[in-house]
GUMIDO-203375 format. One line per 3 residues: number of its first residue (from 1); for each residue x, y, z of N, C-alpha, C. Coordinates in Angstrom, 3 decimals, m for minus. Example, Ala and Ser with C-alpha at 12.3 -4.5 7.8 and 13.67 -1.06 7.14 Angstrom:
1 = 13.190/m5.690/7.800/12.300/m4.500/7.800/13.200/m3.300/7.800; 12.850/m2.250/7.080/13.670/m1.060/7.140/12.900/0.030/7.870;
! end
This chain:
1 = 128.735/118.095/92.330/128.441/119.022/93.407/129.509/118.905/94.477; 129.706/119.997/95.199/130.574/119.930/96.364/129.761/119.504/97.579; 130.480/119.129/98.639/129.777/118.788/99.878/128.918/119.945/100.357;
4 = 129.451/121.158/100.261/128.686/122.325/100.700/127.427/122.495/99.864; 127.537/122.356/98.558/126.378/122.517/97.678/125.332/121.433/97.942; 125.793/120.218/98.176/124.852/119.135/98.462/124.144/119.379/99.793;
7 = 124.902/119.818/100.810/124.303/120.120/102.109/123.232/121.204/101.977; 123.531/122.235/101.198/122.557/123.310/101.012/121.314/122.794/100.284; 121.519/121.956/99.263/120.386/121.434/98.501/119.495/120.540/99.357;
10 = 120.093/119.825/100.316/119.334/118.912/101.172/118.841/119.575/102.449; 119.253/120.804/102.689/118.923/121.444/103.964/119.595/120.755/105.121; 120.829/120.262/104.887/121.540/119.469/105.891/122.607/120.302/106.596;
13 = 122.953/119.863/107.805/124.056/120.446/108.571/125.310/119.625/108.266; 126.320/120.280/107.705/127.556/119.589/107.350/128.501/119.607/108.545; 128.878/118.421/109.023/129.780/118.269/110.160/131.054/117.583/109.663;
16 = 132.174/118.312/109.700/133.461/117.742/109.320/133.668/117.742/107.818; 134.902/117.414/107.421/135.226/117.318/106.005/135.489/118.662/105.365; 136.031/118.628/104.174/136.311/119.831/103.391/135.072/120.180/102.575;
19 = 134.434/121.326/102.829/133.191/121.663/102.123/133.356/121.755/100.610; 134.585/121.941/100.130/134.782/122.085/98.687/135.044/120.752/97.984; 135.060/119.643/98.734/135.289/118.332/98.132/134.139/117.971/97.193;
22 = 134.490/117.433/96.036/133.475/117.094/95.045/132.801/115.766/95.392; 131.481/115.772/95.289/130.674/114.557/95.453/130.327/114.036/94.068; 130.644/112.765/93.791/130.450/112.240/92.443/129.237/111.317/92.327;
25 = 128.638/110.927/93.459/127.496/110.031/93.355/126.945/109.641/94.706; 125.965/108.750/94.690/125.297/108.246/95.889/125.343/106.718/95.835; 125.574/106.094/96.976/125.645/104.634/97.014/125.103/104.130/98.342;
28 = 124.882/102.819/98.409/124.499/102.182/99.660/125.720/101.828/100.475; 125.491/101.414/101.718/126.616/101.057/102.583/127.355/99.821/102.081; 126.644/98.942/101.397/127.274/97.701/100.954/128.088/97.865/99.676;
31 = 127.937/99.011/98.990/128.712/99.225/97.765/129.270/100.641/97.687; 129.540/101.225/98.862/130.002/102.608/98.903/131.345/102.742/98.193; 131.436/103.754/97.336/132.636/103.980/96.538/133.232/105.341/96.891;
34 = 134.519/105.529/96.614/135.148/106.828/96.880/134.406/107.951/96.150; 134.233/109.062/96.846/133.556/110.208/96.263/132.055/110.178/96.374; 131.482/109.054/96.879/130.032/108.930/97.004/129.579/109.181/98.436;
37 = 128.339/109.599/98.572/127.728/109.695/99.894/126.785/108.501/100.077; 126.716/107.990/101.296/125.785/106.936/101.664/124.925/107.467/102.810; 123.991/106.649/103.285/123.199/107.131/104.419/123.072/106.059/105.483;
40 = 123.027/106.520/106.730/122.795/105.653/107.881/121.565/106.174/108.606; 120.638/105.244/108.920/119.390/105.686/109.546/119.496/105.841/111.052; 120.556/105.266/111.661/120.710/105.381/113.107/122.160/105.101/113.479;
43 = 122.465/105.262/114.762/123.826/105.095/115.236/124.351/103.680/115.099; 123.459/102.680/115.044/123.910/101.292/114.929/124.613/101.029/113.604; 124.307/101.823/112.595/124.934/101.626/111.289/126.138/102.532/111.074;
46 = 126.411/103.410/112.056/127.490/104.371/111.841/128.846/103.693/111.708; 129.108/102.688/112.539/130.395/102.001/112.463/130.588/101.363/111.091; 129.520/100.781/110.563/129.608/100.205/109.221/129.887/101.292/108.189;
49 = 129.207/102.440/108.336/129.446/103.544/107.413/130.862/104.076/107.483; 131.390/104.170/108.691/132.763/104.676/108.858/133.795/103.731/108.252; 133.467/102.444/108.142/134.425/101.476/107.613/134.413/101.396/106.094;
52 = 133.491/102.103/105.441/133.419/102.067/103.981/134.318/103.139/103.366; 134.349/103.156/102.037/135.104/104.170/101.320/134.265/105.399/100.988; 133.054/105.484/101.543/132.189/106.620/101.259/132.842/107.931/101.655;
55 = 132.562/108.965/100.901/133.101/110.284/101.203/132.452/110.863/102.458; 131.127/110.701/102.589/130.383/111.271/103.714/129.112/110.463/103.918; 128.474/110.684/105.060/127.268/109.947/105.407/126.112/110.903/105.652;
58 = 124.976/110.637/105.027/123.737/111.316/105.386/123.220/110.646/106.653; 122.920/111.438/107.677/122.668/110.866/109.000/121.595/111.673/109.733; 120.975/111.072/110.774/119.992/111.808/111.570/120.644/112.929/112.373;
61 = 119.822/113.842/112.840/120.322/115.031/113.525/121.058/114.711/114.817; 120.688/113.621/115.491/121.280/113.322/116.795/122.526/112.442/116.708; 123.008/112.158/115.507/124.179/111.284/115.385/125.455/112.069/115.676;
64 = 126.255/111.534/116.599/127.511/112.188/116.969/128.541/112.016/115.857; 129.464/112.973/115.691/130.502/112.857/114.669/131.347/111.606/114.860; 131.718/110.984/113.742/132.585/109.810/113.766/133.769/110.019/112.846;
67 = 134.123/108.987/112.111/135.277/109.074/111.225/134.957/109.741/109.901; 133.678/109.790/109.521/133.280/110.362/108.236/132.558/111.689/108.437; 132.687/112.599/107.474/131.855/113.803/107.515/130.381/113.417/107.490;
70 = 129.565/114.204/108.179/128.135/113.919/108.267/127.322/115.028/107.612; 126.271/114.621/106.920/125.237/115.544/106.446/124.002/115.233/107.290; 123.823/115.985/108.375/122.777/115.652/109.352/121.459/116.337/108.982;
73 = 120.409/115.514/108.920/119.082/115.994/108.534/118.031/115.318/109.411; 116.822/115.876/109.387/115.741/115.308/110.192/115.262/113.967/109.643; 115.299/113.814/108.325/114.809/112.590/107.696/115.873/112.069/106.727;
76 = 116.791/111.222/107.206/117.896/110.769/106.340/117.427/110.014/105.102; 116.390/109.210/105.221/115.929/108.440/104.055/115.411/109.368/102.964; 114.675/110.394/103.358/114.175/111.366/102.390/115.334/112.127/101.753;
79 = 116.309/112.525/102.577/117.473/113.226/102.034/118.250/112.333/101.070; 118.350/111.053/101.397/119.015/110.090/100.516/118.306/110.026/99.162; 116.983/109.982/99.184/116.220/109.945/97.932/116.465/111.204/97.113;
82 = 116.489/112.357/97.787/116.718/113.610/97.066/118.135/113.699/96.526; 119.105/113.176/97.284/120.483/113.170/96.800/120.611/112.305/95.552; 119.911/111.171/95.527/119.923/110.329/94.331/119.382/111.087/93.127;
85 = 118.300/111.828/93.342/117.734/112.604/92.246/118.657/113.707/91.760; 119.407/114.306/92.686/120.313/115.391/92.309/121.552/114.876/91.588; 122.087/113.761/92.062/123.377/113.304/91.557/123.253/112.190/90.509;
88 = 122.097/111.590/90.396/121.875/110.570/89.365/120.531/110.828/88.694; 120.397/111.953/88.030/119.101/112.301/87.432/118.722/111.337/86.324; 117.412/111.209/86.096/116.927/110.364/85.010/117.379/110.928/83.666;
91 = 117.676/110.019/82.757/118.043/110.424/81.407/116.770/110.768/80.645; 116.715/111.956/80.111/115.547/112.394/79.355/115.750/112.121/77.867; 114.653/111.791/77.205/114.693/111.655/75.757/114.859/113.026/75.112;
94 = 115.492/113.057/73.969/115.640/114.317/73.244/114.270/114.762/72.729; 113.954/116.060/72.831/112.663/116.537/72.306/112.535/116.267/70.812; 111.328/115.955/70.391/111.068/115.703/68.984/110.270/114.440/68.787;
97 = 109.908/114.161/67.551/109.103/113.005/67.190/109.939/112.084/66.317; 110.074/110.844/66.723/110.838/109.879/65.923/110.162/109.674/64.569; 110.941/109.506/63.512/110.342/109.364/62.172/109.356/108.208/62.042;
100 = 109.480/107.185/62.873/108.574/106.032/62.763/107.304/106.191/63.602; 107.210/107.240/64.401/106.010/107.451/65.213/104.841/107.863/64.329; 103.626/107.547/64.786/102.410/107.906/64.061/101.611/108.887/64.910;
103 = 101.355/110.069/64.347/100.658/111.129/65.083/99.316/111.380/64.402; 98.230/111.302/65.176/96.893/111.474/64.621/96.565/112.911/64.282; 95.351/113.107/63.793/94.891/114.447/63.427/94.547/115.264/64.673;
106 = 94.876/116.531/64.632/94.487/117.445/65.700/95.221/117.273/67.003; 96.366/116.595/66.990/97.168/116.433/68.214/97.888/117.743/68.498; 97.882/118.162/69.776/98.572/119.396/70.166/99.686/119.079/71.151;
109 = 100.771/119.834/71.039/101.927/119.682/71.919/102.155/121.006/72.645; 101.942/121.024/73.979/102.076/122.262/74.734/101.147/123.324/74.190; 101.622/124.563/74.191/100.845/125.666/73.623/101.341/126.058/72.241;
112 = 102.247/125.230/71.699/102.868/125.589/70.429/101.888/125.405/69.275; 101.885/126.358/68.369/101.096/126.278/67.148/101.958/126.829/66.014; 103.061/126.160/65.764/104.046/126.678/64.817/103.914/126.053/63.445;
115 = 103.062/125.086/63.295/102.866/124.474/61.992/102.896/122.973/62.074; 104.049/122.348/61.883/104.139/120.898/61.867/104.151/120.333/63.287; 103.725/119.073/63.427/103.736/118.426/64.734/105.154/118.319/65.267;
118 = 106.112/118.016/64.386/107.498/117.864/64.819/108.037/119.163/65.397; 107.742/120.271/64.760/108.192/121.576/65.251/107.537/121.920/66.564; 106.229/121.658/66.660/105.501/121.955/67.898/106.034/121.111/69.055;
121 = 106.337/119.833/68.801/106.835/118.961/69.862/108.174/119.446/70.387; 109.067/119.819/69.477/110.373/120.320/69.905/110.208/121.594/70.713; 109.349/122.490/70.267/109.119/123.735/70.990/108.577/123.491/72.403;
124 = 107.728/122.466/72.545/107.135/122.149/73.849/108.001/121.216/74.681; 109.162/120.798/74.161/110.025/119.873/74.894/109.441/118.486/75.022; 108.559/118.095/74.087/107.912/116.787/74.112/108.742/115.793/73.311;
127 = 108.848/114.560/73.829/109.563/113.488/73.140/108.583/112.369/72.803; 108.635/111.920/71.559/107.808/110.791/71.126/108.742/109.777/70.490; 108.832/108.581/71.088/109.802/107.582/70.677/109.395/106.777/69.466;
130 = 110.276/105.875/69.073/110.094/105.069/67.870/108.830/104.213/67.944; 108.072/104.223/66.837/106.884/103.386/66.666/105.790/103.673/67.697; 105.862/104.799/68.371/104.746/105.205/69.231/103.585/105.665/68.358;
133 = 102.365/105.493/68.864/101.162/105.906/68.137/100.341/106.800/69.055; 99.989/107.984/68.554/99.154/108.922/69.307/97.904/109.179/68.487; 96.739/108.922/69.084/95.474/109.025/68.362/95.034/110.451/68.114;
136 = 93.930/110.577/67.411/93.387/111.888/67.047/92.969/112.681/68.282; 93.161/113.980/68.203/92.629/114.898/69.207/93.299/114.869/70.560; 94.468/114.265/70.670/95.160/114.218/71.958/95.821/115.558/72.277;
139 = 95.932/115.865/73.561/96.614/117.079/74.024/97.777/116.660/74.907; 98.990/116.897/74.437/100.208/116.497/75.134/100.880/117.766/75.641; 101.018/117.909/76.940/101.518/119.162/77.520/103.049/119.191/77.513;
142 = 103.590/120.291/78.014/105.027/120.545/77.979/105.824/119.443/78.674; 106.974/119.082/78.096/107.928/118.199/78.742/107.532/116.756/78.861; 106.459/116.331/78.212/106.026/114.937/78.289/106.999/114.060/77.503;
145 = 107.314/112.885/78.074/108.163/111.912/77.392/107.348/110.652/77.107; 107.261/110.325/75.821/106.539/109.131/75.387/107.562/108.203/74.756; 107.808/107.078/75.402/108.855/106.158/74.978/108.393/105.307/73.791;
148 = 109.305/104.515/73.210/108.947/103.698/72.049/107.793/102.730/72.320; 107.013/102.499/71.248/105.964/101.477/71.224/104.803/101.774/72.170; 104.671/103.012/72.586/103.502/103.413/73.375/102.316/103.592/72.427;
151 = 101.136/103.144/72.860/99.908/103.312/72.072/98.924/104.168/72.870; 98.567/105.293/72.312/97.657/106.233/72.988/96.439/106.423/72.106; 95.250/106.206/72.675/94.014/106.327/71.917/93.611/107.761/71.658;
154 = 92.451/107.924/71.062/91.962/109.262/70.727/91.586/110.059/71.971; 91.784/111.382/71.870/91.289/112.349/72.862/91.835/112.110/74.267; 93.061/111.680/74.360/93.733/111.516/75.649/94.404/112.826/76.032;
157 = 94.384/113.156/77.326/95.048/114.357/77.845/96.192/113.917/78.756; 97.402/114.429/78.494/98.567/114.087/79.313/99.188/115.382/79.813; 99.313/115.524/81.148/99.802/116.740/81.767/101.310/116.897/81.675;
160 = 101.763/118.092/81.990/103.169/118.470/81.834/104.101/117.571/82.628; 105.264/117.279/82.026/106.378/116.551/82.642/106.040/115.107/82.998; 104.992/114.565/82.430/104.689/113.145/82.652/105.562/112.287/81.743;
163 = 105.716/111.011/82.134/106.571/110.105/81.377/105.862/108.764/81.211; 105.711/108.345/79.954/105.029/107.103/79.624/106.067/106.158/79.032; 106.363/105.067/79.724/107.431/104.169/79.299/106.956/103.184/78.226;
166 = 107.906/102.424/77.696/107.669/101.578/76.523/106.535/100.585/76.736; 105.793/100.361/75.647/104.745/99.335/75.595/103.563/99.614/76.513; 103.392/100.844/76.926/102.190/101.220/77.677/101.056/101.472/76.681;
169 = 99.846/101.057/77.057/98.654/101.341/76.259/97.720/102.225/77.071; 97.359/103.363/76.489/96.395/104.277/77.107/95.200/104.369/76.167; 94.043/103.892/76.622/92.861/103.897/75.772/92.266/105.309/75.658;
172 = 91.264/105.422/74.812/90.669/106.713/74.455/90.076/107.440/75.670; 90.078/108.766/75.582/89.392/109.657/76.537/89.930/109.589/77.963; 91.117/109.069/78.156/91.728/109.018/79.489/92.417/110.348/79.770;
175 = 92.387/110.774/81.035/93.080/111.987/81.451/94.205/111.634/82.408; 95.416/112.072/82.077/96.599/111.832/82.896/97.140/113.183/83.343; 97.384/113.337/84.643/97.792/114.627/85.195/99.263/114.946/84.967;
178 = 99.740/115.908/85.735/101.126/116.365/85.630/102.067/115.461/86.429; 103.272/115.307/85.904/104.365/114.579/86.583/103.977/113.141/86.916; 103.139/112.557/86.109/102.761/111.156/86.262/103.816/110.286/85.578;
181 = 104.168/109.178/86.211/105.105/108.218/85.623/104.397/106.868/85.517; 104.380/106.309/84.293/103.764/105.006/84.049/104.823/104.109/83.420; 105.151/103.004/84.095/106.219/102.128/83.621/105.704/101.086/82.637;
184 = 106.660/100.363/82.043/106.417/99.527/80.866/105.299/98.508/81.069; 104.526/98.334/80.015/103.532/97.271/79.973/102.205/97.577/80.631; 102.050/98.737/81.223/100.789/99.055/81.890/99.697/99.365/80.873;
187 = 98.450/99.119/81.279/97.303/99.349/80.409/96.287/100.179/81.179; 95.971/101.350/80.633/95.080/102.291/81.310/93.830/102.492/80.457; 92.673/102.188/81.023/91.421/102.514/80.353/90.783/101.403/79.559;
190 = 91.224/100.145/79.749/90.496/99.037/79.142/89.138/98.858/79.803; 88.227/98.166/79.134/86.895/97.949/79.707/86.981/97.163/81.010; 86.106/97.474/81.933/85.998/96.717/83.164/85.367/95.356/82.925;
193 = 85.450/94.501/83.937/84.929/93.137/83.845/83.489/93.163/84.342; 82.576/93.486/83.432/81.172/93.597/83.806/80.269/92.890/82.810; 79.418/91.961/83.291/78.550/91.177/82.417/77.189/91.006/83.080;
196 = 76.155/90.935/82.244/74.800/90.637/82.711/74.403/89.257/82.191; 73.687/88.475/83.037/73.273/87.132/82.635/72.046/87.187/81.733; 72.084/86.419/80.667/70.935/86.213/79.799/70.797/84.706/79.621;
199 = 70.076/84.081/80.548/70.034/82.635/80.574/71.398/82.090/80.952; 71.958/81.276/80.088/73.289/80.733/80.343/74.391/81.603/79.752; 74.026/82.670/79.049/75.019/83.516/78.378/75.396/84.698/79.255;
202 = 76.582/85.230/78.997/77.062/86.431/79.673/77.142/87.561/78.645; 76.375/88.617/78.871/76.316/89.742/77.940/77.184/90.878/78.494; 78.139/91.316/77.679/79.067/92.358/78.128/78.335/93.672/78.387;
205 = 78.647/94.311/79.505/78.131/95.643/79.821/79.102/96.667/79.255; 78.681/97.510/78.324/79.594/98.517/77.774/80.087/99.470/78.872; 81.366/99.777/78.812/81.952/100.719/79.761/82.244/102.016/79.014;
208 = 81.396/103.002/79.239/81.466/104.248/78.475/82.075/105.380/79.291; 82.580/105.059/80.473/83.202/106.083/81.315/84.667/106.297/80.948; 85.466/106.692/81.939/86.850/107.051/81.672/87.731/106.706/82.865;
211 = 89.000/107.049/82.755/89.958/106.944/83.858/90.606/108.310/84.022; 90.737/108.745/85.268/91.426/109.998/85.580/92.589/109.685/86.506; 93.794/109.974/86.043/95.005/109.822/86.846/95.436/111.217/87.272;
214 = 95.389/111.513/88.559/95.704/112.863/89.025/97.215/113.092/89.100; 97.609/114.313/89.438/99.017/114.714/89.417/99.884/113.856/90.349; 101.142/113.657/89.945/102.184/113.037/90.773/101.912/111.578/91.124;
217 = 101.097/110.920/90.338/100.886/109.482/90.509/102.025/108.741/89.808; 102.478/107.643/90.406/103.450/106.763/89.762/102.908/105.335/89.802; 103.074/104.633/88.710/102.649/103.235/88.686/103.717/102.391/88.011;
220 = 103.938/101.193/88.568/104.997/100.326/88.101/104.638/99.587/86.833; 105.398/98.530/86.539/105.197/97.755/85.320/103.935/96.897/85.419; 103.257/96.778/84.279/102.110/95.863/84.141/100.989/96.160/85.128;
223 = 100.745/97.417/85.368/99.565/97.842/86.123/98.388/97.928/85.157; 97.211/97.528/85.612/96.002/97.648/84.790/94.949/98.441/85.548; 94.398/99.435/84.885/93.347/100.268/85.472/92.188/100.308/84.485;
226 = 91.031/99.775/84.899/89.874/99.685/84.012/89.081/100.983/84.002; 88.539/101.301/82.857/87.652/102.464/82.770/86.320/102.140/83.442; 85.622/103.174/83.826/84.358/103.004/84.550/83.215/102.657/83.604;
229 = 82.166/102.078/84.173/80.960/101.841/83.395/80.392/103.176/82.942; 80.153/104.060/83.896/79.877/105.474/83.629/80.690/106.266/84.653; 80.850/107.552/84.438/81.658/108.344/85.355/83.135/108.082/85.145;
232 = 83.903/107.956/86.240/85.358/107.830/86.118/85.932/106.930/87.197; 86.892/106.092/86.805/87.803/105.451/87.748/88.890/106.473/88.063; 89.162/106.717/89.351/90.035/107.832/89.739/91.186/107.336/90.600;
235 = 92.409/107.733/90.242/93.596/107.493/91.060/94.038/108.852/91.597; 93.978/109.025/92.916/94.176/110.329/93.534/95.613/110.828/93.504; 95.751/112.098/93.668/97.043/112.777/93.578/98.076/112.166/94.525;
238 = 99.275/111.925/93.983/100.389/111.458/94.793/100.366/109.993/95.145; 99.381/109.238/94.671/99.328/107.804/94.983/100.361/107.044/94.157; 100.848/105.924/94.712/101.880/105.124/94.062/101.400/103.677/93.981;
241 = 101.466/103.116/92.778/101.020/101.745/92.530/102.217/100.917/92.090; 102.443/99.816/92.769/103.565/98.932/92.484/103.253/98.069/91.253; 104.220/97.242/90.849/104.026/96.342/89.716/102.826/95.421/89.926;
244 = 102.133/95.121/88.823/101.084/94.097/88.793/99.887/94.421/89.681; 99.633/95.673/89.895/98.423/96.087/90.616/97.263/96.164/89.626; 96.090/95.710/90.058/94.895/95.791/89.214/93.824/96.620/89.908;
247 = 93.305/97.605/89.175/92.229/98.464/89.669/91.033/98.284/88.747; 89.915/97.829/89.290/88.733/97.555/88.474/87.928/98.834/88.226; 86.827/98.666/87.494/86.023/99.814/87.076/85.379/100.528/88.265;
250 = 85.240/101.848/88.112/84.539/102.724/89.065/85.188/102.795/90.439; 86.448/102.405/90.555/87.164/102.533/91.825/87.580/103.982/92.029; 87.537/104.437/93.268/88.004/105.781/93.635/89.100/105.618/94.682;
253 = 90.321/106.019/94.332/91.454/105.940/95.246/91.852/107.349/95.641; 92.039/107.584/96.941/92.352/108.906/97.449/93.794/109.317/97.216; 94.219/110.336/97.919/95.548/110.904/97.746/96.597/110.144/98.551;
256 = 97.792/110.080/97.985/98.982/109.573/98.693/98.793/108.159/99.238; 98.057/107.358/98.499/97.841/105.967/98.883/98.892/105.077/98.217; 99.351/104.048/98.941/100.361/103.122/98.440/99.742/101.746/98.266;
259 = 99.831/101.200/97.057/99.354/99.849/96.771/100.548/99.028/96.305; 100.924/97.997/97.076/102.103/97.194/96.777/101.785/96.131/95.710; 102.812/95.363/95.346/102.714/94.413/94.250/101.567/93.424/94.383;
262 = 100.839/93.232/93.274/99.758/92.262/93.148/98.534/92.584/94.000; 98.387/93.824/94.414/97.132/94.228/95.049/96.031/94.218/93.990; 94.850/93.739/94.373/93.708/93.725/93.469/92.510/94.406/94.105;
265 = 91.947/95.374/93.406/90.798/96.125/93.911/89.608/95.868/93.002; 88.532/95.335/93.569/87.338/95.024/92.783/86.542/96.283/92.466; 85.515/96.112/91.651/84.767/97.252/91.153/84.056/98.058/92.225;
268 = 83.991/99.372/91.986/83.225/100.319/92.810/83.689/100.381/94.256; 84.961/100.102/94.500/85.547/100.261/95.836/86.000/101.706/96.012; 85.827/102.229/97.207/86.331/103.558/97.548/87.448/103.408/98.573;
271 = 88.615/103.942/98.259/89.779/103.883/99.140/90.180/105.303/99.495; 90.412/105.565/100.781/90.675/106.913/101.254/92.099/107.391/101.011; 92.447/108.476/101.686/93.782/109.060/101.590/94.763/108.315/102.506;
274 = 96.026/108.287/102.087/97.120/107.761/102.924/96.899/106.308/103.359; 96.238/105.551/102.513/96.042/104.120/102.781/97.279/103.357/102.293; 97.622/102.290/102.985/98.720/101.429/102.559/98.222/99.990/102.529;
277 = 98.302/99.365/101.347/97.892/97.968/101.203/99.104/97.164/100.744; 99.497/96.176/101.551/100.694/95.386/101.274/100.417/94.337/100.198; 101.488/93.641/99.779/101.435/92.741/98.647/100.350/91.690/98.717;
280 = 99.658/91.488/97.594/98.617/90.483/97.409/97.396/90.698/98.293; 97.268/91.859/98.884/96.015/92.160/99.580/94.985/92.612/98.551; 93.731/92.661/98.964/92.690/93.042/98.016/91.408/93.438/98.715;
283 = 90.466/93.937/97.925/89.175/94.363/98.460/88.069/93.905/97.521; 86.991/93.346/98.092/85.836/92.949/97.288/85.079/94.186/96.835; 84.157/93.967/95.910/83.448/95.098/95.302/82.573/95.843/96.308;
286 = 82.417/97.133/96.048/81.477/98.019/96.758/81.791/98.180/98.243; 83.042/98.041/98.665/83.387/98.331/100.054/84.096/99.676/100.118; 84.150/100.234/101.325/84.814/101.515/101.554/85.952/101.309/102.550;
289 = 87.134/101.754/102.174/88.310/101.680/103.033/88.652/103.104/103.456; 88.641/103.363/104.775/88.806/104.716/105.280/90.225/105.247/105.163; 90.383/106.531/105.452/91.700/107.168/105.426/92.644/106.486/106.415;
292 = 93.930/106.437/106.047/95.003/105.979/106.941/94.878/104.510/107.363; 94.142/103.729/106.599/94.065/102.287/106.871/95.354/101.620/106.397; 95.814/100.604/107.140/96.934/99.771/106.725/96.455/98.326/106.643;
295 = 96.642/97.722/105.478/96.253/96.330/105.278/97.510/95.507/105.050; 97.697/94.463/105.855/98.882/93.624/105.754/98.860/92.741/104.516; 99.978/92.067/104.260/100.102/91.196/103.094/98.993/90.149/103.071;
298 = 98.362/89.996/101.907/97.296/89.025/101.656/96.031/89.283/102.466; 95.891/90.470/103.011/94.643/90.788/103.705/93.499/90.807/102.697; 92.381/90.162/103.049/91.208/90.105/102.178/90.113/90.968/102.788;
301 = 89.928/92.144/102.235/88.944/93.098/102.767/87.578/92.758/102.189; 86.674/92.316/103.064/85.357/91.858/102.629/84.234/92.783/103.081; 84.581/93.796/103.866/83.594/94.759/104.331/84.252/96.101/104.552;
304 = 83.462/97.098/104.916/83.997/98.446/105.132/85.022/98.445/106.271; 86.075/99.239/106.112/87.134/99.343/107.113/87.167/100.788/107.617; 86.994/101.007/108.935/86.989/102.369/109.465/88.354/103.035/109.319;
307 = 88.392/104.364/109.293/89.664/105.091/109.172/90.637/104.717/110.292; 91.921/104.694/109.951/92.965/104.489/110.941/93.132/103.074/111.441; 92.470/102.104/110.824/92.522/100.723/111.284/93.681/99.973/110.636;
310 = 94.303/99.070/111.395/95.305/98.163/110.856/94.671/96.779/110.781; 94.620/96.200/109.574/93.944/94.922/109.394/94.892/93.907/108.761; 94.525/92.638/108.958/95.355/91.535/108.507/94.460/90.321/108.312;
313 = 94.884/89.389/107.472/94.232/88.087/107.403/93.078/88.010/106.429; 92.440/86.816/106.402/91.317/86.539/105.519/90.223/85.844/106.328; 89.111/86.532/106.574/88.821/87.911/106.186/89.651/88.906/107.005;
316 = 89.846/90.094/106.466/90.655/91.089/107.157/90.022/91.443/108.487; 90.821/91.356/109.533/90.358/91.705/110.876/91.462/92.506/111.552; 91.191/92.995/112.763/92.175/93.831/113.441/93.497/93.084/113.587;
319 = 94.563/93.830/113.509/95.899/93.244/113.576/96.088/92.460/114.870; 95.623/93.015/115.967/95.778/92.353/117.268/95.044/91.010/117.296; 93.814/90.992/116.775/93.045/89.747/116.758/93.715/88.712/115.863;
322 = 94.221/89.166/114.696/94.867/88.229/113.783/96.145/87.652/114.387; 96.879/88.460/115.146/98.078/87.950/115.806/97.727/86.848/116.808; 96.618/87.015/117.531/96.189/85.979/118.470/95.820/84.700/117.731;
325 = 95.147/84.847/116.584/94.779/83.672/115.793/96.027/82.981/115.262; 96.951/83.770/114.738/98.189/83.189/114.213/98.971/82.468/115.307; 98.963/83.046/116.511/99.660/82.410/117.620/99.008/81.110/118.060;
328 = 97.685/81.028/117.891/96.970/79.818/118.308/97.084/78.678/117.295; 97.324/79.003/116.046/97.331/77.980/114.992/98.297/76.830/115.266; 99.543/77.093/115.668/100.459/75.957/115.897/100.018/75.033/117.029;
331 = 99.150/75.540/117.935/98.707/74.724/119.072/97.463/73.897/118.763; 96.884/74.078/117.565/95.641/73.386/117.238/95.777/71.860/117.245; 96.833/71.272/116.681/96.912/69.798/116.731/96.879/69.245/118.145;
334 = 97.635/69.862/119.045/97.637/69.393/120.429/96.277/69.624/121.080; 95.655/70.756/120.756/94.340/71.057/121.314/93.309/70.031/120.842; 93.349/69.673/119.567/92.421/68.658/119.060/92.636/67.315/119.745;
337 = 93.899/66.973/119.942/94.201/65.713/120.637/93.652/65.730/122.055; 93.809/66.883/122.725/93.290/67.017/124.093/91.771/66.891/124.119; 91.090/67.533/123.153/89.631/67.473/123.090/89.159/66.028/122.880;
340 = 89.829/65.325/121.963/89.453/63.923/121.728/89.611/63.079/123.001; 90.697/63.310/123.742/90.920/62.566/124.988/89.836/62.898/126.011; 89.470/64.172/126.109/88.408/64.565/127.036/87.078/63.940/126.641;
343 = 86.789/63.902/125.321/85.554/63.276/124.862/85.535/61.785/125.228; 86.678/61.123/125.070/86.757/59.708/125.428/86.463/59.508/126.905; 87.063/60.379/127.754/86.834/60.250/129.204/85.387/60.528/129.561;
346 = 84.788/61.498/128.903/83.374/61.797/129.172/82.502/60.595/128.835; 82.774/59.959/127.700/81.991/58.779/127.328/82.137/57.676/128.369; 83.376/57.471/128.880/83.597/56.462/129.910/82.815/56.788/131.168;
349 = 82.864/58.073/131.577/82.132/58.472/132.783/80.626/58.300/132.597; 80.142/58.670/131.397/78.710/58.513/131.147/78.318/57.032/131.208; 79.214/56.176/130.684/78.926/54.738/130.756/78.860/54.241/132.179;
352 = 79.796/54.661/133.025/79.811/54.236/134.415/78.603/54.769/135.171; 78.247/56.047/134.932/77.072/56.616/135.591/75.806/55.875/135.169; 75.767/55.486/133.895/74.573/54.762/133.418/74.447/53.424/134.097;
355 = 75.574/52.723/134.354/75.532/51.432/135.033/75.043/51.589/136.459; 75.442/52.653/137.137/75.059/52.854/138.554/73.572/53.167/138.673; 72.990/53.806/137.688/71.570/54.210/137.799/70.617/53.131/137.337;
358 = 71.159/52.013/136.808/70.250/50.940/136.379/69.616/50.277/137.618; 68.301/49.872/137.564/67.620/49.236/138.714/68.226/47.874/139.033;
! end
């Protein structure tokens, strides 16, 4: 792309430079290469950007011109992400079914009904990689990419342009929306961890429900999402799950929620829209987390959290209260020493008072 074409694609104002110069890629400030664009989030980084070999800088609207051409936008980080997508697009698998893949009975690819599964897949732009297995009765929509060694159970629905990476397991009757990305090793739709006591024995509770992954969800490597006992475990539209996130049975997650690495959600939890839970935070079963809640790293949510609250700690409490507790912790040894000294003095005073009151 040329600088002018990139500016138009990003909705950016191009300041300086030759608009016809070719842009060959996107890079960070620490590895900027000739012909690439980088981004600076504020004026403090502009000097560093000007000292690199970058062709131009994606920058905020209020940044004054410097030594490099600027692509000025309202949200430089967002523009940077879009530039990466434009100039370094993901490599797509070639449409078709690998000879080693196993396709069950009654599998459909897009709207094609041309005869063989291989012909239908090519017509629908669907890719099925080596040694992938697709169970009976599955419906695979247009442009879906299924990488090698994926295992998909019976009667699974996968929406258009979704991508399932290697070694993912999708159990039976799961529904996956459009433009969903699931990275390697994730398991969707295994039974939840539910048991009833029979004396000293634990009797497994059958989980006959399902999992519904709505449109534009992305989940990292080794994510596990359990199917519901009845009904559905739901991951809302646009939500993003980091590596090693676990979602238990009957959980309902709202739209555009972010769950960072090693977050664990217990059964029957309801999480609202636009929630952000940092690494290793979690929620006990049957609690409700309101819209726009932010939970800090390792926050342990043990009760309902009202919308718009920022929580931290174990148990999760308001951020302000937790900061006061954290600030007091280093002073505890000295405080304990002071208390012991005061107790000693009180005992001495009580002894002296007792001597004075004796007849």
